[in-house]
Steps between C-alpha positions, in 0.01 A plus 500: 500500500858626500580760763560856389749766597347707778561820308439404141419220261439501130251334272341551163161434346318572178322833520125483486363646173371819664836603646782680322837632604816650357857431601848479352596155380828330425674548167345191343147549629225721361402722795145514371466128565638494854299579811662597830336593825558515875312240703439591866442139595760223485441198279509181705401225255452420133291196589129568432414299811635796699338793322364655818664839451495758222863462391464123459168533318636745243797278420307172490232646274760549230665160534198271533143444381190331635191338356322835482592867529325833535414674174496875432166523679640314803286197425640142500583380151703223332878479548666159481147364493355587161149440629320387812156385611321501835247228577137593553531428873802734518729238655706372206740721304644351181789668321629410153866593455662665203736262316768764433614599850847394609710544811809714459816327384685370806759249609227312685362370170651248260737678265432828681189564290175597666225243467130547433275579793253218569203467734696301756724803552203691638396210720854493640518877547164517677579209732838657575324807639319277748806294593621580850859449385464795263375725782335730249280781631281447193323177594194701601396538136397132507442413865136506598398521135610183320359152562599372845549159661346384826772680698413832340819509291512548121411168338752318280254531212428873528748563217489261205677474164300249290738567210789733411266777383232499770504619860201455729451659840222376727354728766307383804237765429450782249734795554443782250834682554701183435587580138631839605711340772665280235641814334721558806875424473460226760323299228781530243641179358852377584688194371554213740852452358614845612351476849652157553843610377527827690284430803458815708749673271236494227421847631815626327493262203154565352381302200170623366303556181476880496616750237824570684780262593694511825852634454666583832441625849789591729366570847811697590448748217244783507441468126426179320364367172285191536301493181570497129254465217426152375555445132381248243152458645176690496509789743233725655476840331620682812840328492582657164565833675790379716807286449596488867446679828701607801376594843656633816357406836590748772365512853351824625707728722297388800564134421871572458516665843325202657710236324 
């Protein structure tokens, strides 16, 4: 994604429910609802296809969602998919989507209003991971697992959307950890409209479905706000504790000396 300052870069993400912090806030912000922290690793992308480092994962987790997510017991459970089934042979995963999940409001949509997430969005997002043009390090979550063609590449029919509410994934053989793998940020859904509009710059123009909206990210500044609470739609309980977050990404002294 976008390059960072060698010495510092800022980003923000919604604090996980188990974390708390105190800090002074601006005159119009309740300090109890702002989280600030120092991040030792620079953020390099807000595109879930590039969540191969901790800083990117933390940010993407707050801006996007996938079919499933880990529950409080760290077991895969429903997210955008309200339910799912696994065939008796363990090779077909069928997900039924919730009808009330929308992408964030963005200029990429008609009238600037986020549209409803449909099954084809997941088919697009999954195929994008495997597309050489994307150059995502996350293609491994599907390669060698989903149905393959005669050349050993993922088959065109390994991801199917029979209707707007149903996503099917076909594996070449049973793979028990597969559901857990789908909780990873690599498997988050993104809108085709945003990727096509921004191209590689989608990394700094994220459009997701998560509880927080992207606000801003200035690579030249050590402190930046990138997320604000969504309003007007159902929100996870955790998001009620924060209105926005700020983070500072600062390289270690050793990294500074070597930069």
